[in-house]
C-alpha positions as CSV (number, residue, x, y, z in Angstrom):
1,M,-5.1,-2.3,-39.0
2,A,-6.0,-1.8,-35.3
3,R,-4.2,-3.9,-32.7
4,S,-6.0,-5.1,-29.7
5,S,-4.4,-4.2,-26.4
6,R,-6.5,-6.8,-24.6
7,S,-4.7,-9.6,-23.0
8,T,-5.5,-12.7,-21.1
9,P,-6.6,-11.8,-17.5
10,T,-4.1,-12.7,-14.8
11,A,-4.1,-12.5,-11.0
12,G,-2.1,-9.2,-11.4
13,D,-4.9,-7.5,-13.4
14,D,-6.9,-6.3,-10.5
15,S,-7.8,-2.7,-11.2
16,S,-8.7,-2.0,-7.5
17,L,-4.9,-1.8,-6.9
18,D,-4.6,1.0,-9.4
19,A,-5.4,3.6,-6.7
20,V,-3.4,1.9,-4.0
21,F,0.0,2.2,-5.6
22,P,-0.1,6.0,-6.2
23,A,-1.5,6.4,-2.6
24,L,1.5,4.5,-1.2
25,A,4.0,6.4,-3.4
26,N,3.9,9.4,-1.1
27,P,6.0,9.3,2.1
28,A,3.5,11.4,4.1
29,R,0.7,9.0,3.2
30,R,2.8,6.0,4.2
31,R,3.5,7.8,7.6
32,L,-0.3,8.4,8.0
33,L,-0.9,4.7,7.5
34,H,1.8,3.9,10.1
35,L,0.2,6.3,12.6
36,L,-3.2,4.7,12.0
37,L,-1.7,1.3,13.1
38,Q,-2.2,2.7,16.6
39,G,-6.0,2.9,16.0
40,P,-8.6,5.4,14.8
41,Q,-7.5,9.0,14.9
42,S,-8.9,12.4,14.0
43,V,-7.2,14.6,11.4
44,N,-6.1,17.0,14.2
45,S,-4.3,14.3,16.1
46,L,-2.7,13.0,12.9
47,A,-1.7,16.6,11.9
48,E,0.3,17.0,15.1
49,H,2.9,14.6,13.7
50,F,3.6,16.6,10.6
51,D,5.2,19.9,9.7
52,M,2.4,20.8,7.3
53,A,-1.0,22.6,7.6
54,R,-4.0,20.5,8.7
55,P,-5.7,21.0,5.2
56,S,-2.6,19.4,3.6
57,V,-3.0,16.4,6.0
58,S,-6.7,16.3,5.1
59,E,-5.8,16.1,1.4
60,H,-3.5,13.2,2.0
61,L,-6.2,11.5,4.0
62,K,-8.6,12.1,1.1
63,V,-6.3,10.2,-1.3
64,L,-6.0,7.3,1.2
65,L,-9.8,7.3,1.6
66,V,-10.4,7.3,-2.2
67,S,-7.8,4.5,-2.6
68,G,-9.7,2.4,0.0
69,L,-6.7,2.2,2.4
70,V,-8.6,4.1,5.1
71,T,-12.2,4.5,6.2
72,T,-13.8,7.3,8.1
73,R,-16.7,7.5,10.6
74,K,-18.1,10.5,12.4
75,V,-18.0,10.6,16.2
76,G,-19.6,13.7,17.5
77,R,-18.0,16.7,15.7
78,E,-14.9,14.7,14.7
79,R,-14.3,12.4,11.8
80,L,-12.1,9.4,12.8
81,Y,-9.9,7.7,10.3
82,S,-9.0,4.0,10.5
83,L,-7.1,1.5,8.4
84,D,-9.0,-0.8,6.1
85,Q,-7.1,-4.0,5.9
86,A,-8.7,-5.3,2.6
87,P,-6.5,-3.3,0.1
88,M,-3.3,-4.2,2.0
89,R,-4.3,-7.8,2.0
90,E,-5.0,-7.6,-1.7
91,L,-1.7,-5.9,-2.3
92,S,0.1,-8.6,-0.3
93,E,-1.6,-11.3,-2.4
94,W,-0.6,-9.5,-5.6
95,L,3.0,-9.3,-4.4
96,H,3.2,-12.9,-3.3
97,P,4.3,-14.4,-6.6
98,Y,7.1,-11.9,-7.0
99,E,8.3,-12.6,-3.4
100,A,8.2,-16.4,-4.2
101,Y,10.1,-15.7,-7.4
102,W,12.9,-13.8,-5.7
103,K,13.2,-16.3,-2.8
104,E,13.7,-19.0,-5.3
105,R,16.3,-17.0,-7.2
106,M,18.2,-16.3,-4.0
107,R,18.0,-20.0,-3.1
108,L,19.5,-20.9,-6.5
109,L,22.2,-18.3,-6.0
110,R,23.1,-19.7,-2.6
111,V,23.5,-23.2,-4.2
112,V,25.9,-21.7,-6.8
113,V,27.9,-19.9,-4.2
114,E,28.1,-23.0,-2.0
115,E,29.2,-25.1,-5.0
116,A,31.9,-22.5,-5.9
117,E,33.2,-22.5,-2.3
118,E,33.5,-26.3,-2.4
119,D,35.8,-26.1,-5.4
């Protein structure tokens, strides 16, 4: 008898985040995102910050582009990469319930510790 793997949809079932997590898993890509906080940049200017060949930086940018974390536009002969805030906002919204959960757990722990100190 076949079992269904289908479950009730929840706020955490957004498949658009499926490409974001692997993209963020790599430290070089996280560093690229950090560099792009300064504004749009070309692959050449981004590559100056890395000890890797420009084609390797381009491959990392391609992963970020496919994940939706960055966008690109052509200006003259260069392609400028920019951050796209939408996936990060979506990620933040997805993480919010977990943050709230752990804040509440820490609040409860603080209460227990304070009660123990009073004894």
